[in-house]
C-alpha positions in Angstrom: -3.9 30.8 25.6 -5.3 34.1 26.6 -4.1 37.0 24.5 -3.6 39.2 27.5 -2.3 36.5 29.9 1.1 38.1 30.2 -0.5 41.4 31.2 -2.8 40.1 33.9 -2.8 41.3 36.8 0.1 43.7 36.5 -1.2 45.8 33.7 -4.7 44.6 32.8 -7.8 43.9 35.0 -10.6 41.8 33.5 -14.2 41.6 34.7 -16.3 39.2 32.5 -16.2 41.0 29.2 -14.8 44.3 30.3 -11.3 45.2 31.0 -9.1 48.0 32.2 -5.5 48.9 31.4 -3.7 50.0 34.6 -1.3 52.9 34.7 1.8 53.1 36.8 1.4 53.0 40.6 3.6 56.0 41.0 3.7 59.4 39.4 7.4 59.6 40.0 7.0 63.1 41.5 6.1 64.3 37.9 9.6 63.4 36.7 10.0 64.1 33.0 11.8 62.0 30.4 15.4 62.9 29.8 15.0 62.5 26.1 11.8 64.7 26.0 11.2 67.1 28.8 7.6 67.6 27.6 6.5 64.1 28.6 6.2 62.9 32.2 7.5 59.4 33.0 4.3 58.0 34.3 2.4 59.1 31.1 5.1 57.5 28.9 4.9 54.2 30.8 1.1 54.2 30.5 1.3 55.0 26.7 3.8 52.1 26.2 1.5 49.7 28.1 -1.6 50.9 26.3 0.0 50.5 22.9 1.2 46.9 23.7 -2.2 45.8 25.0 -4.1 47.4 22.1 -1.7 45.7 19.7 -2.4 42.3 21.2 -6.1 42.9 21.0 -5.9 44.0 17.4 -3.7 41.0 16.5 -6.2 38.6 18.0 -9.0 40.2 15.8 -10.9 41.5 18.8 -12.8 44.8 18.9 -13.2 47.5 21.5 -16.4 49.5 22.0 -15.7 53.1 21.1 -18.6 54.1 23.4 -17.1 52.4 26.4 -13.4 53.2 25.6 -11.9 55.8 27.9 -8.2 56.5 28.0 -6.0 58.8 30.1 -8.8 59.9 32.4 -8.2 60.8 36.1 -10.9 58.4 37.3 -13.5 56.1 35.9 -16.6 54.3 37.1 -16.3 50.5 36.7 -18.7 47.9 38.1 -20.1 50.3 40.7 -16.8 51.7 41.8 -14.9 54.9 41.0 -11.3 53.9 40.3 -8.5 56.4 40.1 -4.9 57.2 41.1 -5.9 57.4 44.8 -7.7 54.1 44.9 -11.2 52.7 44.6 -14.4 53.9 46.2 -18.0 52.9 45.8 -19.8 55.1 43.2 -22.4 57.6 44.3 -25.0 55.8 42.2 -24.3 52.5 43.8 -24.2 54.0 47.3 -27.7 55.6 46.7 -29.1 52.2 45.6 -27.8 50.6 48.8 -29.0 53.3 51.1 -32.5 53.3 49.5 -32.8 49.5 49.4 -35.8 48.2 51.4 
């Protein structure tokens, strides 16, 4: 059984040996938590998902590359695409390769 099976595709996306932990699809109009006005709801939901996924990875004895690990960033380049809150676009580097291809 996969260690992240219950998280795919809702919270985790896997591509060969790389993966991404998805954040909420809404920012809830920057709503804050009732219990702690200093934390926005979408950040809290992401932190809970992140902790759960990292715990499963640790329990399975797997490792994560510190060099490739990025968390809580507005956008990220993955497999030739820039992925962020507003969706996915082709990366500038990949676009240049396509445009200059013979």
